[in-house]
Residue, then its C-alpha position, 0 to 999 in steps of 0.5 A: m500291713g496285710c493278711s494275718k499270719e494265719q491267712k493265705p494271700l488274698v489276691l486276684h491277679y491277671n497277666a493282661p489288662a481288662q478288655h471288658f467290665e467283667e474283667a476289671l477290678p472293683l474298688g470302693n469306699g461305700t460311696l465312690g466306686a472305681m473299676v480299674y482296667g489297667g491298660t498300658v496305653t489307655d488305662r480306663i477307670s470307670l467311676n460311680d457314686i452310689t447316690l447318683w440316680t435319676g429321679e426326684p422324691d416320690r411324688g404320689g399323684e404328681h408322678p409324671d406317669f400318672g395321666k400320661v400312661p393310659a393303662l395306669t390306674p389314676w392315683g388313689e383309685a387302685a385299692q378299689w380293685l382289690p375286692q374284685v381281684r379277691e372275688a375273681l380268686d374266690n370264683e377260681d377265675y385266675r385269668l380275670a384275677d391276672e387281668l385285674q391285678r394290672k389295675l393295682q400297678g403303679h410306676f417303675s423305679e428310677t435308674y442308677q447312673p454311672l458317674g463317668s470315667l477317668e482315662i490315663t493315656y501313655p505313649e505306646g511302647e513294648v510292654e513286658d512282665y505285666r501283672r494286674q492285681l487286687d489285694l483284698s487284705e488291703a483293698l488296693a489294686t496294682i498294675e506293674y510292668k516294664r516299658g522299654g526295660k524300665a519298671f512302671k507301677a500304678e496303685y489305686l485305692v478308694s479311701a473312706p476316711d478321705s473321700v477320694i480315689a487315689i492313684r499313684l504312678s511311679s516309674e524308673a523312667p520319666i512319666e509322660a501321661t495325659v489324664r482326661l475325665f469323661s461322663e455320659q451325663p449332661h456336664q461341663t468340664g473346666t480346668d484349674t492349674h492342677c485340676l479338672i472340675s466337672d459339673g453335671y446332672t442326671a435325668w429328673h425321670a427315667l423309664p426302664g429299658y425293658y419298658q417300650a417307650d419313645e423316650h426313656f430319659f427326661f432332662d432339665p438342668s433345673r431338676g434332678i440330682h446335680y454333682r461335681t467331680v474334681v480330678r487333681c494332680d499337683q504334678a500335672l498342668a491343665e491343658d486343653g481340657a486335660l491334665r498333662i504329666s511330664g518329666v516326673k517319676e512319681a505322680l498322685i492323681l486324686v478324684s473326689n465327687l459329691t452329689s446334691f442328693n440330700g435324702f430320699d424325701k428332699d428335692p435335690v435342687k430346691e433342698g439339695r446338699s451343697y456339693q460344689e466345695a467338698p470335692l475341691r476340699n477333699t482333693g486338696r487335703a489329700a494332696e497335702a497328706g500325700w500317698e503314704e499317709l492316705k494309704k495308712r489312713h485307708l488301711k487302718d479304716y478298712q482292715a478294722l473291718f476286713n480283718r475280723v474274719s479269717l478262713d482256711l479251707g486247705d492248700t492249693d497246688p502252688a503251680i495252680s495258685a500261681l496261675p492268673t485268677d481267670q485261668q484258675l477259675l476256668r480250670y476249677a470249672e472243669g473240676e480241678a480242686n482249688p480250696e484257696l480259690e474257694a476261700l478267696y471267693f468267700q472273702y471277696g464277698r466280704y470285701l465287696l460288701i465293705a466297698s459298696s455299703r457304707t452310705p447311710g440309707v443307700p444300700a448296695n443295689l443290684q450291681g452293688l456300686w459298680n455300673e457303667s451303663t446309663n440304661p443298666p439291666w433292671s435299672s440297677n435298682y433295688t429288686v426286693n423279691i430276693n436280690l436286696e435281701e441276698n445282698y445282706w445275708a452274710a453281713e452279720a455272720a461275716g462280721l460286718p454289722e456296720m454294713h447291715e446298718v445301711l440297709l436298716a436305715f433304708l428301711h426307715n425310709l421305705s416305711r414312710t413311703g410304704t404307709t401310703t402304698a399300703r393305704n392307696y393300693y391295698g386299703v390297709e390303714e395300719g403299717w407299710c408295705l413294699a412291692h417288687n422294686s425300690d430306688l434311691w427315693a424309697m419307692t414302694c408302689p407295685v410297678g408295671l404301669g398297668t402292663g407288667d406281668p403280675s408274676w413280678a409286678n404285683w408281688n407286695m411282700g418286700g417290706a415284710w421280708l426286708s423287715t426280718h433283717i431287723w430281728e436278725h441284727w438284734l440276735f447277732t449284735r444284742d444292740r438294744a438301742a438299735l432294736e428300739r430304734d428299728y422296732p416301729v419299722l418291723k411292727g409296721a411291716a407286721q401290721f400290714c401283714l395282719g391287715y392283708l390277711t383274709e380267711k379261707d376254710g378257717e385258715l388265714i392267708p394273704s390274698p392276692t399273692t404270687s410266687p415271684e416270677n414263677l407261673y403255675r398250670a391251673p387244672d384247665g391248662y391256664l398258665g397263671r400268676t395270681l392266686y391266694g395263699s402262695t407258700s412264699d407269701l405265707a412264709i414271709t408273713r409268718e417270719c415277719l409276724t414271728d419276729a415282730l412278736l419276739a421283738a414286742r416281747e423283748l421291748g414290752d409291747e404286750e398289747f401288740a404281742a398278744r395280737v400277733e400271738a392270736v393270729l399266728p396259729r391260724l395261718r395256713g401251714y405247709h403242704t407236701g404235694a403228690d410228688g413229695a415236694l413242698q407245695e409252691w402253690y395253695h393247690d397241688w398244681e404243676d409249675w410252668d417251669p419246674r427248674h425255675r431260678h426262684q425257689s421262693h416257697l423255700i424261704g421258710v428254710y433259708p433265710g427263714h427259720q421255719i423248717a428244720a433239718g431232719t423233719p418231714l418238711a425238710q425232706a419235702a424241701l430237699q425234694s423241691l431242690e432236687m427237682r429245681g436242679f443245678e443249672t440256674t443263674g448266679w444269685s440262685c446258685g448262691w441261694r441254693v448253697n444256703l438252702y442245702a447247707r441249712l438242710g444239712d446236705g453238705e455235699n450238694a451245698y458244695r456241689m452248688y458252690r462249685r456251680l456258682l464258681r463256674y466260669v462265665s465269659p465277659d458279656g461283650y466277648q464274642g469268641e467261639d469259646a465264649r461261655r454263657g449262663g449263670g456263674t462267675y466272671p473272670n473278675l469273680l463278680d457274679a454272673h446272673s448273667p448279666f452282672q448282679i452282685d447278689g450271688n457274690f453275697g449269697g455264696c459268701a453266706g453259704v460258706i458260713e452256713m456250711l461251717v457254722q449255723s446258729t439259732p438264739d439258743e444253739v451254735k452248730a459246728l460243721p453242720a454241712l461240712p463237705a468232704a472236699w474240706p477235710s481240714g481247715h479253720i474259720r475264725g471271727v464269724r458271729t452267731r445268733t447267740g450274740q457270740t463270735v466263733d473260732l472253729s478249726w477242724k481236722d479230718g472232718k472232725v472238730k478240733k477247736f471250738k471257741l465261743y466268745 
């Protein structure tokens, strides 16, 4: 089994082991993750479980930071400061508004944790003909080489049906290897005849690395998430805390893990899931099945998802495609044509989403599934002022609605904690909201501990933005049962928007607002964060209310539909500045950073549906993009691909796609030739930098947006086709009309266009 006859090989391949995380090969089944390094003396496989986080359920006023951090407003008292912030804004006192915003801040999110690593060591010896590869069509990593003239092969997969990581070693010569299990968490490891059994736990509370504190992790063996990892190899014997393989020509190593996480609102110890027997049971059943049966079940499960979509953007010179992927990426960054690499990157995005988004209510985080640090960048949490949304832009169109369902389930959790946040921080009695960050426990409060910069800490439109995914899911799937299930969540987000609006000069605006992470220059030169009626917050409000109105009509909630319908025309509209660009701020102020990575004022273009190509506002949006430039971070590149494509500018969309695929050296590489900045690492993971997975998903969505765009009433073929892709096909992508598209083109013109 493998790729279809129409699909070129989809393989990342390298001629050396990985030295850095950004060179290793990712595998995952949506819960268990592995990064394969492929060493010939020590082969390291780093391990993750998507439910392994620090923390406990959101505790409201009992959160440990209340009462211990002097700058933090006591629980339940934050909302009283909102009228004072609004008064400062009414008086155009932006300094005071920024100061007061810190009174509206709560605690930080918890932190996603690594599970550990598996290390397989072999005797030293001369190696030749080395090849390391990841076949996307099979979700299978393979290492092959010769040692002493004898062929050796290691194959790796992570199975969803069997809940195991499976590694088959096969060799012409007898295998001599030692298998060890390591973890950064407090743990104890014991052995059985053929097994390593490790029991551990995470911190019950953590603070992010960027917050200055004497202590960042708080451990108690009677608290926090607990877990068990089992490593089994029936061809090995346990000895001195390791498994030793000797004298066999084939061995099957199996890894399974389960945590005590039992839901965002359940104490992981007192109400935790029974986690100790399942890993033993999973590895036992997998050992009985054997490699071939495990692989068969894995392929049937995985390919049912992956094989839905095929893409051909043209042929690459065989001499180029034969080169290792990192060398291809380097040459591509210098301007070399490589349409097969461009198509591979698109399919890699789909592969990564399948691998990191199959655990109900636990969506892909900032790093998807793969994290090796106990103190990862930005806690590897859910950052919702763009990043979590971008993770799922491609889900529906790229034929993976099941992966999107994971995010929708998470929204239900957020809507419960977010109801308290809406009331306690903003005095809004109806609906729910979500601020800048969340975590496994569905945290929704604004972050910062009273010291965070309001430009990011106080943004509160995450619930409204994420909820637009509910209507998107309906448009693509026409799944009425799902819409009925999710409508209360969308309605609740819209209710918060309604309750948060204020009136100014006869128009309705949200206040206070920010434009995420960007600053404005006020007339007196002050670099401000807080304002009223930012374009981005208005766009999100309009999108959320519009979606809620359409859903209400679809489901017969006429009372709420009428309520929203009365408000929408009163929302402040878009404005164009003196420079011809779409205004980001209520007033025509200068940006502190005109080339800022965020372009939040363009949400109404994409992923929103408020500004259509060819209109005066679209021209203003294009002017904004031109001013932002092409030098930016990885996820921002992915967003700009989609923005240019939505506006019908295929050449700049393609230029930005090439910019997204600019080679970036591994973070730990210290050579004089190191390349830094935003782009793509050797293993094709997105470089913010550091690694954030959102750019991979944004780039995947961007390819579709260049080739197929849709509204509920129309499907457009080749709306932003670049000259670099004169002929090709894309098949299996889905549209907002509830249909699937097969499209082929030649010499820039549609050759076949079929909707079904």
